[in-house]
C-alpha positions, 0 to 999 in steps of 0.5 A: 538518462538518469540512474535507475538505482535511487528510484529503486531504492526508494520503492524498495524502501517504502515497500519494506517500511510497509512490510514491518509496519504490516507485520509489526503493528496490530491497529486496523488503520496502521495496517491498512496505511502499511499496505498503502505504502507498500503498494506506493513502493511498487508504483515508485518502482514501476514509474522508475522502470518506465522513465528509465527505458522511456516507455509510455506504457509504463507510465500509463500503468503507474498512473493506472495503479494510482487510480486503483490505489485510490479506489482500494483506499476508499473501500478499505477505509469503509471496511475498517470503519464498519469493523469498529462499529461492530466491536468498538475497536480497532485491534486486529486481535479482536477479529482473529478468533472466530465466533460460531 
């Protein structure tokens, strides 16, 4: 069996890169893409454990996570476009204040 460490490092790097992008950037599209990168890091980690322990159920779980990520991407992109049409900006600061 292959070593588990390189796959776990890749998953951790993807997740860490997503966290940094989510916390540093203010553009809604970049924030959305950063959450997708974090999700892909989790999927890589789940697939790595499934392969290392030779469990088909874990690989099926990783495939299910990919389907969920695709659905979430479509919904989030639609939401971002709706928000853009309302205020003509993708800056997250424009949405941090509440109007009453």
